[in-house]
C-alpha positions as CSV (number, residue, x, y, z in Angstrom):
1,X,88.1,85.5,119.6
2,X,85.1,84.5,121.8
3,X,85.4,81.7,124.3
4,X,83.0,79.7,122.2
5,X,85.2,80.3,119.1
6,X,88.4,79.5,121.0
7,X,86.9,76.3,122.2
8,X,85.8,75.4,118.6
9,X,89.3,76.1,117.3
10,X,91.1,74.1,120.1
11,X,89.0,71.0,119.4
12,X,89.0,71.5,115.6
13,X,89.6,68.6,113.3
14,X,89.7,69.5,109.6
15,X,86.9,67.7,107.6
16,X,89.6,66.6,105.1
17,X,92.8,64.8,105.9
18,X,94.8,66.7,103.2
19,X,94.3,70.1,104.8
20,X,97.0,72.7,104.6
21,X,99.1,72.9,107.9
22,X,97.6,76.2,108.9
23,X,94.0,74.8,108.9
24,X,93.3,75.0,112.6
25,X,89.8,76.2,112.5
26,X,90.7,79.8,113.4
27,X,88.2,81.3,111.0
28,X,88.8,84.6,109.2
29,X,92.4,85.2,108.2
30,X,94.5,87.9,109.7
31,X,97.1,89.4,107.3
32,X,99.9,87.6,109.2
33,X,98.2,84.2,109.2
34,X,97.6,84.6,105.5
35,X,101.3,85.5,104.7
36,X,102.5,82.6,106.9
37,X,100.2,80.2,105.0
38,X,102.0,81.0,101.8
39,X,105.4,79.9,103.2
40,X,105.2,76.3,102.1
41,X,106.9,74.1,99.5
42,X,105.1,75.5,96.4
43,X,107.1,75.7,93.2
44,X,106.9,79.0,91.4
45,X,109.0,79.7,88.3
46,X,109.8,83.1,86.8
47,X,112.4,83.6,84.0
48,X,113.9,80.3,84.8
49,X,114.3,81.1,88.5
50,X,112.6,79.2,91.3
51,X,110.9,81.7,93.7
52,X,111.3,80.5,97.2
53,X,109.1,82.9,99.1
54,X,106.4,85.0,97.4
55,X,105.9,87.1,100.6
56,X,109.5,88.5,100.4
57,X,110.4,88.4,96.7
58,X,110.3,92.0,95.3
59,X,108.2,91.0,92.3
60,X,105.6,89.2,94.4
61,X,105.6,90.7,97.8
62,X,103.6,93.9,97.0
63,X,100.6,91.9,95.9
64,X,100.9,89.4,98.8
65,X,101.0,92.2,101.3
66,X,98.1,94.1,99.7
67,X,95.9,91.0,100.2
68,X,97.2,90.6,103.7
69,X,96.2,94.2,104.4
70,X,92.7,93.5,103.2
71,X,92.5,90.4,105.3
72,X,93.4,92.5,108.4
73,X,90.3,94.6,107.6
74,X,88.3,91.5,108.6
75,X,89.3,92.2,112.2
76,X,89.1,96.0,112.2
77,X,86.3,97.4,114.2
78,X,84.8,99.5,111.4
79,X,84.8,96.7,108.8
80,X,84.6,93.5,110.9
81,X,80.8,93.1,110.6
82,X,80.8,93.9,106.9
83,X,83.4,91.3,106.1
84,X,82.7,88.5,108.6
85,X,79.9,86.6,110.3
86,X,79.6,84.0,113.1
87,X,78.8,80.3,112.4
88,X,76.7,78.2,114.7
89,X,79.8,77.1,116.4
90,X,80.7,80.7,117.3
91,X,83.5,80.8,114.8
92,X,83.9,84.2,113.0
93,X,84.5,83.5,109.3
94,X,84.7,85.5,106.1
95,X,81.4,86.6,104.7
96,X,82.6,85.5,101.3
97,X,81.6,82.0,102.4
98,X,78.2,82.9,103.8
99,X,75.3,80.8,102.4
100,X,72.6,83.3,101.4
101,X,69.2,82.2,102.6
102,X,67.3,85.5,102.5
103,X,67.6,88.7,100.4
104,X,69.4,90.4,103.2
105,X,72.1,87.8,103.0
106,X,72.7,88.6,99.3
107,X,72.9,92.3,100.2
108,X,75.4,91.6,103.0
109,X,77.5,89.6,100.7
110,X,77.4,92.3,98.1
111,X,78.7,94.8,100.6
112,X,81.6,92.6,101.6
113,X,82.5,92.0,97.9
114,X,82.3,95.7,97.3
115,X,84.8,96.4,100.1
116,X,87.2,93.9,98.5
117,X,86.7,95.5,95.1
118,X,87.2,99.0,96.3
119,X,90.4,98.2,98.1
120,X,92.0,97.0,94.8
121,X,90.2,99.6,92.6
122,X,88.6,96.7,90.7
123,X,92.0,95.7,89.3
124,X,92.3,92.1,90.5
125,X,89.9,89.8,88.7
126,X,90.4,86.8,91.0
127,X,90.3,88.0,94.5
128,X,89.8,85.4,97.3
129,X,86.1,86.4,97.4
130,X,85.5,85.2,93.9
131,X,86.6,81.6,94.3
132,X,85.1,81.4,97.8
133,X,81.8,81.8,95.9
134,X,82.7,78.7,93.8
135,X,82.8,76.6,97.0
136,X,79.3,77.8,97.7
137,X,78.4,76.7,94.2
138,X,79.8,73.2,94.9
139,X,77.9,73.1,98.1
140,X,74.7,74.3,96.4
141,X,75.0,71.5,93.8
142,X,75.6,68.7,96.3
143,X,72.2,67.1,95.7
144,X,72.7,67.2,91.9
145,X,76.2,65.7,92.4
146,X,74.8,63.0,94.7
147,X,72.7,61.8,91.8
148,X,76.0,61.2,89.9
149,X,78.1,59.9,92.8
150,X,77.0,60.2,96.5
151,X,80.5,59.9,97.9
152,X,82.0,62.7,95.7
153,X,79.0,64.9,96.6
154,X,79.9,64.5,100.3
155,X,83.4,65.7,99.4
156,X,82.0,68.9,97.9
157,X,80.1,69.6,101.1
158,X,83.0,68.8,103.4
159,X,85.4,71.0,101.3
160,X,83.0,74.0,101.7
161,X,83.1,73.7,105.5
162,X,86.9,73.2,105.4
163,X,87.4,76.3,103.2
164,X,85.0,78.4,105.3
165,X,86.3,77.6,108.7
166,X,89.9,78.2,107.7
167,X,89.5,81.1,105.2
168,X,91.3,79.1,102.6
169,X,92.5,81.4,99.8
170,X,91.5,79.8,96.6
171,X,92.2,80.5,92.9
172,X,91.0,78.5,89.9
173,X,92.3,76.9,86.8
174,X,89.6,76.2,84.3
175,X,91.2,76.6,80.9
176,X,93.7,74.3,79.2
177,X,96.6,75.6,77.1
178,X,95.9,76.9,73.6
179,X,97.2,74.0,71.5
180,X,95.6,72.6,68.3
181,X,92.0,73.2,69.0
182,X,91.0,71.4,65.8
183,X,91.7,68.1,67.6
184,X,89.4,66.5,70.2
185,X,91.0,65.8,73.6
186,X,90.7,62.1,72.8
187,X,92.8,62.7,69.7
188,X,95.5,64.7,71.5
189,X,95.4,63.7,75.2
190,X,97.9,66.5,76.2
191,X,95.3,69.1,75.1
192,X,93.3,68.8,78.3
193,X,94.2,67.9,81.8
194,X,93.3,64.3,82.5
195,X,93.4,61.4,84.9
196,X,96.2,59.0,84.1
197,X,95.8,56.6,87.0
198,X,93.1,55.6,89.5
199,X,94.2,54.4,92.9
200,X,92.3,53.2,96.0
201,X,93.2,56.4,97.8
202,X,92.8,58.9,94.9
203,X,93.8,59.7,91.3
204,X,96.8,60.9,89.4
205,X,96.4,63.8,87.0
206,X,98.6,65.1,84.2
207,X,98.3,68.3,82.1
208,X,98.4,72.0,82.3
209,X,95.9,74.8,83.1
210,X,95.9,78.6,83.0
211,X,95.5,80.3,86.3
212,X,95.3,83.8,87.8
213,X,96.4,84.6,91.4
214,X,97.9,81.2,91.9
215,X,101.2,82.4,93.5
216,X,99.1,84.0,96.2
217,X,96.5,81.3,96.9
218,X,96.6,78.3,99.2
219,X,94.7,76.0,96.9
220,X,93.4,75.8,93.3
221,X,90.0,74.6,92.1
222,X,90.1,72.6,88.9
223,X,87.1,72.1,86.5
224,X,86.8,71.9,82.7
225,X,85.3,74.4,80.2
226,X,85.6,72.1,77.2
227,X,82.4,70.4,76.0
228,X,83.3,66.7,76.1
229,X,81.8,63.7,74.3
230,X,80.5,60.8,76.4
231,X,83.7,58.8,75.6
232,X,86.0,61.4,77.0
233,X,85.6,60.4,80.6
234,X,89.1,60.9,81.9
235,X,89.0,64.6,81.1
236,X,85.8,65.3,83.0
237,X,86.8,66.0,86.6
238,X,86.3,68.6,89.4
239,X,88.8,68.7,92.2
240,X,90.9,70.9,94.4
241,X,94.7,70.8,94.9
242,X,97.1,72.4,97.4
243,X,99.6,74.8,95.8
244,X,102.4,72.8,97.4
245,X,101.3,69.4,96.1
246,X,104.3,67.3,94.8
247,X,104.5,67.5,91.0
248,X,102.6,70.8,90.8
249,X,104.4,73.9,89.6
250,X,103.5,77.3,88.2
251,X,105.3,79.2,85.5
252,X,104.6,83.0,85.6
253,X,104.0,85.3,82.6
254,X,105.9,88.5,82.4
255,X,105.4,90.3,85.7
256,X,104.6,94.0,85.7
257,X,105.3,94.7,89.4
258,X,108.7,95.8,90.6
259,X,108.7,99.0,88.6
260,X,108.6,102.5,89.9
261,X,105.5,103.2,91.8
262,X,105.5,106.8,90.5
263,X,105.6,105.7,86.9
264,X,103.5,102.6,87.3
265,X,101.1,103.3,90.2
266,X,98.8,100.3,89.6
267,X,101.0,97.4,88.5
268,X,103.5,98.2,91.3
269,X,100.8,97.1,93.8
270,X,98.1,95.2,92.0
271,X,99.6,92.6,89.6
272,X,97.8,89.4,90.5
273,X,100.0,87.4,88.1
274,X,98.8,84.8,85.7
275,X,100.5,81.4,85.6
276,X,100.5,78.1,83.7
277,X,99.9,75.4,86.3
278,X,101.8,72.2,85.4
279,X,100.5,68.9,86.7
280,X,103.3,66.4,86.3
281,X,101.5,63.3,87.5
282,X,100.0,65.0,90.6
283,X,98.2,62.8,93.2
284,X,94.8,64.0,94.2
285,X,93.1,62.3,97.2
286,X,89.6,61.2,96.6
287,X,88.4,63.5,99.4
288,X,89.3,66.4,97.1
289,X,87.4,65.1,94.0
290,X,83.8,66.4,93.6
291,X,82.9,65.0,90.1
292,X,84.5,62.4,87.9
293,X,83.7,60.5,84.7
294,X,80.7,62.6,83.9
295,X,81.7,64.2,80.6
296,X,78.2,65.5,79.7
297,X,77.7,67.1,83.0
298,X,81.1,68.4,84.0
299,X,81.1,71.6,81.9
300,X,77.3,72.2,81.9
301,X,77.2,72.1,85.7
302,X,80.4,74.2,86.2
303,X,79.1,77.0,83.9
304,X,75.5,76.9,84.8
305,X,75.6,76.0,88.4
306,X,78.9,76.9,90.0
307,X,80.1,80.0,88.1
308,X,76.7,81.7,88.5
309,X,77.8,82.3,92.1
310,X,81.2,83.6,91.2
311,X,80.0,85.9,88.5
312,X,77.9,87.8,91.0
313,X,81.3,88.8,92.6
314,X,82.9,89.3,89.2
315,X,80.2,91.8,88.3
316,X,81.2,94.1,91.1
317,X,84.9,93.9,90.3
318,X,84.2,95.0,86.8
319,X,81.9,97.8,88.0
320,X,84.5,99.1,90.4
321,X,87.1,99.1,87.7
322,X,84.8,101.0,85.4
323,X,83.9,103.5,88.1
324,X,87.6,104.1,88.6
325,X,88.1,104.6,84.9
326,X,85.3,107.2,84.8
327,X,87.0,109.2,87.5
328,X,90.3,109.0,85.6
329,X,88.6,110.2,82.5
330,X,86.9,113.0,84.3
331,X,90.2,114.2,85.9
332,X,92.0,114.0,82.5
333,X,89.3,116.2,81.0
334,X,89.2,118.7,83.8
335,X,93.0,119.2,84.2
336,X,93.4,119.4,80.4
337,X,90.8,122.1,80.1
338,X,88.7,120.1,77.6
339,X,85.9,119.4,80.0
340,X,83.3,121.6,78.2
341,X,83.9,120.2,74.7
342,X,80.8,118.4,73.5
343,X,82.7,115.3,72.4
344,X,84.4,114.9,75.8
345,X,81.1,115.3,77.6
346,X,79.6,112.7,75.3
347,X,82.4,110.3,76.0
348,X,82.1,110.6,79.7
349,X,78.3,110.4,79.5
350,X,78.6,107.2,77.5
351,X,80.8,105.7,80.2
352,X,78.4,106.7,83.0
353,X,75.4,105.4,81.1
354,X,77.1,101.9,80.6
355,X,78.1,101.8,84.2
356,X,74.6,102.5,85.3
357,X,73.3,99.7,83.1
358,X,75.7,97.3,84.7
359,X,74.7,98.4,88.1
360,X,71.1,97.8,87.2
361,X,71.9,94.3,86.0
362,X,73.6,93.5,89.3
363,X,70.6,94.8,91.3
364,X,68.3,92.7,89.0
365,X,70.4,89.6,89.8
366,X,69.6,90.2,93.4
367,X,65.9,91.1,93.0
368,X,65.3,88.2,90.6
369,X,67.2,85.7,92.7
370,X,65.7,82.3,92.9
371,X,65.6,79.5,95.5
372,X,67.9,76.7,94.4
373,X,67.0,73.1,94.8
374,X,69.2,73.0,97.9
375,X,67.4,76.0,99.5
376,X,70.0,78.7,98.9
377,X,68.9,82.1,97.4
378,X,70.8,82.1,94.1
379,X,71.5,85.4,92.2
380,X,70.1,85.5,88.7
381,X,73.3,86.2,86.8
382,X,72.9,85.8,83.0
383,X,75.2,85.4,80.0
384,X,74.5,88.8,78.6
385,X,76.0,90.5,81.6
386,X,79.4,89.0,80.7
387,X,78.9,89.9,77.0
388,X,78.1,93.5,78.1
389,X,81.3,93.6,80.2
390,X,83.4,92.4,77.3
391,X,82.1,95.1,75.0
392,X,81.8,98.0,77.5
393,X,85.2,97.6,79.1
394,X,87.0,97.7,75.8
395,X,85.0,100.8,74.9
396,X,86.0,102.5,78.2
397,X,89.7,102.1,77.3
398,X,89.1,103.7,73.9
399,X,87.3,106.6,75.4
400,X,90.1,107.2,78.0
401,X,92.6,107.3,75.1
402,X,90.4,109.8,73.2
403,X,90.1,112.0,76.3
404,X,93.7,111.9,77.2
405,X,95.1,112.0,73.6
406,X,98.9,112.8,73.5
407,X,99.1,113.9,77.1
408,X,99.2,110.3,78.3
409,X,102.0,109.4,75.8
410,X,104.5,112.2,76.1
411,X,105.2,111.7,79.8
412,X,108.4,112.3,81.8
413,X,109.8,109.7,84.1
414,X,109.9,109.9,87.9
415,X,113.6,110.6,87.9
416,X,113.2,113.7,85.7
417,X,111.5,115.5,88.6
418,X,114.7,115.1,90.6
419,X,116.9,116.9,88.0
420,X,116.8,120.6,88.6
421,X,117.4,121.5,85.0
422,X,114.4,119.3,83.9
423,X,112.2,120.2,86.8
424,X,112.0,123.9,85.8
425,X,110.8,122.8,82.4
426,X,108.2,120.4,83.9
427,X,107.0,123.1,86.3
428,X,106.5,125.4,83.3
429,X,105.0,123.2,80.7
430,X,103.3,120.4,82.6
431,X,100.8,122.6,84.4
432,X,97.2,121.8,84.0
433,X,93.9,123.5,84.7
434,X,93.7,124.1,88.5
435,X,96.3,121.4,89.0
436,X,100.0,121.3,89.8
437,X,102.5,119.8,87.4
438,X,103.0,116.9,89.9
439,X,99.3,116.2,90.1
440,X,98.9,116.3,86.3
441,X,101.8,113.9,85.9
442,X,100.2,111.5,88.4
443,X,96.9,111.5,86.6
444,X,98.4,111.0,83.2
445,X,100.7,108.3,84.3
446,X,97.7,106.4,85.8
447,X,95.7,106.9,82.6
448,X,98.6,105.6,80.5
449,X,99.1,102.5,82.7
450,X,95.4,101.7,82.5
451,X,94.9,102.3,78.8
452,X,98.3,101.9,77.0
453,X,100.8,100.1,79.1
454,X,101.3,96.3,79.1
455,X,99.5,96.1,82.5
456,X,96.4,97.9,81.2
457,X,96.4,95.8,78.0
458,X,96.5,92.7,80.0
459,X,93.7,94.0,82.3
460,X,91.5,94.7,79.2
461,X,92.2,91.4,77.5
462,X,91.4,89.6,80.7
463,X,88.2,91.5,81.2
464,X,87.1,90.8,77.7
465,X,88.0,87.1,77.3
466,X,88.3,85.4,80.7
467,X,84.8,83.9,80.4
468,X,85.2,82.8,76.8
469,X,84.2,84.1,73.4
470,X,81.9,87.2,73.9
471,X,80.0,86.1,70.7
472,X,79.1,82.9,72.5
473,X,77.8,84.9,75.5
474,X,75.6,87.0,73.2
475,X,74.3,83.9,71.6
476,X,73.5,82.5,75.1
477,X,71.4,85.6,75.8
478,X,69.2,84.7,72.8
479,X,69.0,81.0,73.6
480,X,67.9,81.8,77.2
481,X,65.5,84.6,76.3
482,X,61.8,84.0,77.0
483,X,60.3,84.5,73.6
484,X,56.8,83.3,74.4
485,X,55.1,86.6,75.5
486,X,56.2,88.3,72.3
487,X,55.4,85.4,70.1
488,X,51.9,85.2,71.6
489,X,51.3,88.9,70.8
490,X,52.4,88.5,67.2
491,X,50.7,85.2,66.7
492,X,47.4,86.4,68.1
493,X,47.5,89.7,66.2
494,X,48.2,88.0,62.8
495,X,46.2,84.8,63.5
496,X,49.3,82.6,62.8
497,X,49.0,78.8,62.8
498,X,52.6,77.9,62.4
499,X,54.1,75.8,65.2
500,X,57.1,78.1,65.1
501,X,55.1,80.7,67.0
502,X,55.4,78.5,70.1
503,X,58.7,79.1,71.9
504,X,60.6,76.0,73.1
505,X,60.9,75.7,76.9
506,X,63.9,77.4,78.5
507,X,66.5,75.1,80.1
508,X,66.8,75.3,83.9
509,X,70.2,76.0,85.3
510,X,71.7,73.0,87.2
511,X,70.3,72.8,90.7
512,X,67.2,74.8,89.9
513,X,64.0,72.8,89.3
514,X,61.2,74.1,87.1
515,X,59.1,74.5,90.3
516,X,61.7,77.0,91.8
517,X,62.3,79.1,88.7
């Protein structure tokens, strides 16, 4: 730490009073600081058992320590400048929180995100880098938020600085439990998280939300995805909450870690764990509220303004995962000796083609970036990218299964290799083309976990549905497509007079004026 940074840390006062205890202005996390920050009073439940320490519990510790390992890279000489930058105060902070002002900034942020993605092989959909981008989104919309409530807009700006200067590890909870969706929130108040009490110093919220990575985060961002009516004000709220807030608890789904690393090479290390976050009348200080009682703006602005930043990171996660799957498919084909079959070459070619299309879409988001109303350079992420991800990722899994066929099903277990009687059979009948029996076993086990095991099924379902119905995203691509050039060609060629040959104006995303499009 430089003298300037040390001075900044020693005199640091968090911009919010409800900061976590470790928020001392020390900038980019080290692995140990991160692990220490998780040792609080959070309530995590698994199979009816209360988990007291996620950093030491055998089902949680592998993921926690993997994230800590990556945080340590922020201070390694070869990756420090990729993953961090200096603020005006001389504080070295995570590049995940960098505000992009120029094209070079977007490129630097992409390189940082790519490092995070590569370290987890694209298998963790909600890395800290993802939700750090959401805080940039809140900051970017501060002028729009000020039109709704100036005080809450200041909270969004202050929270960004707090998160940046302390490397707060954030997850999000945007979706409510799947209850009776035929009812409006106003008809069944338990359907959606809501405010049940307003106080001078804050609000009290009740409800539940789905979350990913919650056991390993310091705080959770809350925002809605339901389209509310103007009467449903109590449900329209953006806020952040500490994971150890009184009344807040998390119930984990079935956990895939804790199994043999040989038989389950991915889930043993990279199970980010999904939870249901319970808000049993949780108090939220006003300083943590960014938007309230704006039902017509709450969902529109989170989807069109905040998540545009996060999906830029999510795109790279998906691409890294797909690149990993292509390599697995290639090794399956090569070691099985089917690498020259036309149908196998076509399958791998299809995978490569789709990955290249996705890479092009990410580069286009950079090149077509636009200046936001607040002055940031906002990547031009679009709905069709998510729809493409939903369709392509599912296809990749099908192709892995087609390439691997029965070889990824009829697999021995790790203990079988330790039995001399069985090992002589494995050595004889598990050989592959230019590969040892052990290597072939490792490749096939990996392929099975990614394409047939519960872990892989969860990964695929998450990739396909985490942003909502893919059909809705495809429809969004049509709604946001500029039809005017094509309509002018057809209309001029045929001499049409119908007013239908004039395209309606495209809606501007929140925080982007028509002048800055």
